[in-house]
Structures are given as C-alpha cells and as structure tokens.
C-alpha positions in Angstrom: 45.8 -66.5 -33.8 46.6 -63.0 -33.4 48.4 -61.6 -30.8 46.7 -59.1 -28.7 48.2 -56.4 -26.7 46.7 -55.7 -23.5 46.0 -52.0 -21.9 46.5 -52.5 -17.7 47.5 -50.5 -15.2 51.4 -51.7 -15.5 50.9 -51.0 -19.5 48.2 -47.8 -19.6 47.8 -45.1 -22.2 50.2 -42.6 -21.7 49.6 -38.4 -22.0 53.0 -38.7 -23.7 51.6 -41.3 -26.7 52.3 -39.5 -30.2 48.6 -39.8 -31.5 47.6 -37.4 -28.0 50.4 -35.3 -29.8 49.3 -35.4 -33.1 45.6 -35.1 -31.7 46.2 -31.5 -30.0 48.5 -30.6 -33.2 46.0 -31.2 -35.8 43.5 -29.3 -32.6 45.5 -26.2 -33.5 45.8 -26.7 -36.7 42.1 -26.0 -37.6 41.6 -23.6 -35.1 44.8 -21.1 -36.6 42.7 -21.9 -39.9 39.2 -20.8 -38.0 37.8 -24.2 -38.5 36.6 -25.8 -35.0 32.8 -27.1 -36.3 32.5 -30.2 -35.3 33.4 -31.9 -39.1 36.7 -30.7 -38.2 37.5 -32.0 -34.8 35.4 -35.2 -35.4 38.1 -36.1 -37.7 41.1 -35.3 -35.6 39.4 -37.7 -32.4 38.8 -40.1 -35.6 42.6 -40.5 -35.7 43.7 -40.1 -32.5 40.9 -42.7 -31.8 42.1 -45.0 -35.2 46.0 -44.8 -34.5 45.4 -45.8 -30.3 43.1 -48.6 -31.7 46.0 -49.8 -33.6 47.9 -50.0 -31.0 46.4 -52.3 -28.8 44.5 -54.3 -31.5 41.7 -52.9 -32.4 40.2 -51.2 -35.6 38.5 -48.1 -35.7 35.5 -48.9 -38.6 33.4 -45.5 -39.2 30.0 -45.7 -39.5 29.3 -49.1 -39.0 25.2 -49.6 -39.0 24.2 -52.0 -36.4 20.5 -52.1 -34.5 19.8 -51.6 -31.2 16.4 -52.7 -30.8 14.1 -52.4 -33.3 16.4 -49.4 -35.0 18.9 -48.7 -37.6 21.8 -46.9 -35.9 25.2 -45.7 -37.9 27.9 -44.6 -34.4 30.4 -42.0 -35.7 32.9 -44.8 -34.7 33.1 -48.8 -33.7 36.0 -50.4 -32.6 36.5 -54.6 -33.2 38.9 -56.4 -32.0 41.4 -59.2 -33.7 39.1 -61.4 -33.0 36.2 -58.8 -35.2 34.3 -58.6 -31.7 32.6 -55.3 -31.3 34.8 -53.4 -28.2 32.8 -50.0 -28.2 31.4 -46.7 -29.8 31.7 -44.0 -30.1 29.8 -40.9 -31.2 30.7 -36.9 -31.3 29.1 -34.4 -31.0 29.1 -30.4 -31.3 30.5 -28.3 -29.0 26.5 -26.2 -28.4 24.8 -29.8 -27.6 24.3 -30.8 -24.4 25.4 -34.0 -23.7 24.5 -35.5 -21.1 20.9 -34.7 -23.0 22.7 -36.2 -25.8 23.5 -39.4 -24.1 19.7 -39.8 -23.0 18.7 -39.8 -25.7 20.8 -42.5 -27.1 19.3 -44.3 -23.7 15.7 -44.2 -24.6 16.5 -45.2 -28.7 18.7 -48.3 -27.3 21.9 -47.3 -27.9 24.4 -50.0 -26.9 26.0 -48.0 -24.3 28.2 -50.8 -22.5 31.5 -49.3 -23.5 30.2 -46.1 -25.5 32.5 -42.2 -24.8 30.8 -39.4 -25.8 32.8 -36.2 -27.1 32.4 -32.8 -27.9 36.0 -31.7 -28.1 36.0 -30.3 -25.1 35.2 -32.8 -22.7 34.2 -36.6 -23.0 31.9 -38.7 -20.3 32.7 -42.7 -21.0 29.8 -45.0 -20.8 30.1 -48.6 -19.7 27.0 -50.7 -18.3 24.7 -48.1 -19.6 25.8 -46.2 -16.6 28.0 -43.1 -16.9 31.7 -44.4 -15.5 33.5 -40.8 -16.2 34.0 -37.4 -17.1 36.9 -35.7 -19.1 38.4 -32.8 -19.7 39.2 -33.3 -22.8 42.0 -30.2 -23.0 44.0 -32.1 -20.0 46.5 -34.7 -22.3 47.0 -36.8 -18.0 42.5 -36.8 -18.6 42.8 -37.9 -22.2 45.1 -40.6 -22.0 42.7 -41.7 -18.6 39.7 -41.7 -21.1 41.3 -43.7 -23.6 43.3 -46.4 -20.9 39.9 -47.0 -19.6 37.9 -47.1 -22.7 40.3 -49.9 -24.0 40.5 -51.6 -20.6 37.3 -52.7 -20.7 35.8 -55.6 -21.1 32.5 -57.4 -21.3 32.5 -60.7 -19.4 31.9 -62.7 -21.5 34.5 -61.2 -23.7 37.2 -61.1 -21.2 36.2 -64.9 -20.7 36.6 -66.0 -24.6 40.3 -64.2 -24.2 41.2 -65.9 -21.3 40.1 -69.3 -23.2 41.8 -68.1 -26.1 45.1 -67.9 -24.7 45.3 -70.7 -22.6 43.7 -73.0 -26.2 47.3 -71.4 -28.0 48.8 -72.7 -24.2 48.1 -76.0 -24.8 48.2 -76.2 -28.5 51.8 -77.7 -28.4 51.4 -80.4 -25.9 47.8 -81.7 -27.4 49.5 -81.8 -30.5 52.7 -83.8 -28.9 50.0 -86.1 -27.8 48.1 -86.7 -31.0 52.0 -87.3 -32.9 52.6 -90.0 -30.2 49.3 -91.3 -30.7 49.4 -91.8 -34.5 53.1 -92.9 -34.5 52.3 -95.3 -31.6 49.2 -96.5 -34.4 51.8 -96.9 -37.5 53.9 -99.6 -35.0 50.8 -101.3 -34.0 47.4 -100.5 -35.9 47.1 -102.9 -39.2 43.9 -101.2 -39.9 45.3 -97.7 -39.5 48.4 -98.3 -41.6 46.4 -100.0 -44.1 44.1 -96.6 -44.3 47.1 -94.4 -44.4 48.8 -95.9 -46.7 45.9 -95.3 -49.0 45.9 -91.6 -48.0 49.4 -91.1 -48.0 48.7 -92.3 -51.8 46.0 -89.2 -52.2 48.3 -87.0 -51.2 51.3 -87.7 -53.4 48.7 -87.8 -56.1 46.9 -84.7 -55.7 49.3 -82.2 -53.4 52.9 -83.6 -54.3 54.6 -86.9 -55.1 57.5 -86.2 -53.0 55.2 -85.3 -49.7 57.2 -87.3 -46.8 54.8 -89.3 -44.4 56.1 -87.4 -41.3 54.5 -84.5 -43.4 51.6 -86.4 -43.6 51.7 -87.7 -39.7 51.3 -83.6 -39.2 48.8 -82.7 -41.5 46.5 -85.6 -39.3 47.4 -83.3 -36.5 46.4 -80.6 -37.3 42.9 -81.9 -38.7 42.3 -84.2 -35.7 43.3 -81.2 -33.6 40.8 -78.4 -35.4 37.6 -81.2 -35.7 37.8 -81.7 -31.8 38.1 -78.0 -32.0 34.4 -77.4 -33.7 32.9 -80.2 -32.2 33.6 -78.8 -28.8 32.1 -75.6 -30.2 29.3 -76.7 -31.7 28.4 -79.3 -30.0 28.3 -82.2 -32.5 29.3 -83.5 -36.0 26.4 -81.1 -37.2 28.5 -77.7 -37.9 31.2 -79.5 -39.8 28.5 -81.6 -41.3 26.4 -78.2 -42.9 30.3 -77.0 -43.9 30.9 -80.1 -45.8 27.6 -79.4 -47.0 28.5 -75.3 -48.6 32.1 -76.4 -50.2 
C-alpha cells in the first residue's frame, strides 16, 4: 500500500515551500507582460496546488466532472489522495467576482463544500463542512501557507477512520502472515488431507508457473491468498464479492 505523507501541526506547509515561491514568481512574470486575467493567474495557482498536492501524496485533477444533486459540475480542480478518494475541490474566480456571492451560488447548487477552496488570486475563502472555515490574504506568504496547510490537513470522519484502519492493517500484516505460515507448517506435519491437496496444487504450480518452483514459495502464495481472501470476506460481508469477481474473469 502507498505511504501517504501527513500534514500535521508538527509538519505544516511553510511559506518557504518551493512551490509557494514559484507561485509568486509566476504571478510577477504574468504581471510584467500585462497578463493578470483569470486564465493566466488560474494557471499559476493550479501549478501551486499540483506541486503541493504531490508533497502530501495527493493528485490534482483539472476539471473532473461529478454529480452535485441533479446537476453535473466541473470544478476547476479535484484533489484525490493515494487511494483515489476525493479530498477537496478548487474553484478559481476572476478578481472582479465577489467570492461570497460565488460561494452562496454554490450552496444553492448543492456544490461539494466539504473541503473546497475558492480564490481570486488576491484572496481565498476555504469552506469546510459547508461553512466558511477561514479567509486568507494570498499576497501574504504565511497566510497562503496557512490556507494550504488547513486545506490538506482536513479529513472527513469516514476518511480519517479509513486511513487509521489502513495504518493498523499495515502494521498487523506481518503478524498475521507469520501466524498463517505457522498453521500451514503445522498442517504439512499433522494433516494428511492437507498434504495430499497441497501435493496436487504444487504439481499444478510446477506445470502452470515454473517447473523449478520451491515448496516454500508455494506456501508463501497460500499465505498471501488467505490474507487477501479473508480481507475481502470481512469487508464485503461474505463470499458474494469474490464469487462475482470470479464470474467476470
């Protein structure tokens, strides 16, 4: 499973982050060429989000469509984590737009506002749990860093529980695998039916996979299979999922 870097109080995004410096440099470059319209500044902020997302294990996906009630919407950006779960959204607005009016419109349209960042290059409003969680002056590097930190640190209760479960499972896998390996070793020594079935399976592996495959390698295959099968049965409450998967091979 992929390691997911955490943004915590002990490891915040700092105003000296290279992506923040690159963002301000890009804005200066656009201003020098008189290109301060939304299309240009949106590119700079999108790059900032893409680069900082990588540093926390997320991916920025531009204009990925999704359902909002009965409507179809296309946020300027969707952030997904290493497990492909949506973690937040980004909406870029023109400096002539009123952010509060824009946000009110999104509320009416059932827009996802669990963790959504609205910005117009000068300022930003972060909405979390369908309420304004903070307002930020984007000309201030510290406030920009605070915005990004608060945005990336947010986790819905279900996602927080999922990440905790993944971490605990990762820690327990070696222990579980060792226990299964010991049971298989005991079965080889004390269970004639298991040993006979294993002999048939081992011969199949020699034919289908590798004539020189080792018995301990096949034991390891059994451990991996048993761990995976037990996990899916626990998550999907029975054999229906594995049976359906087998039918679609």
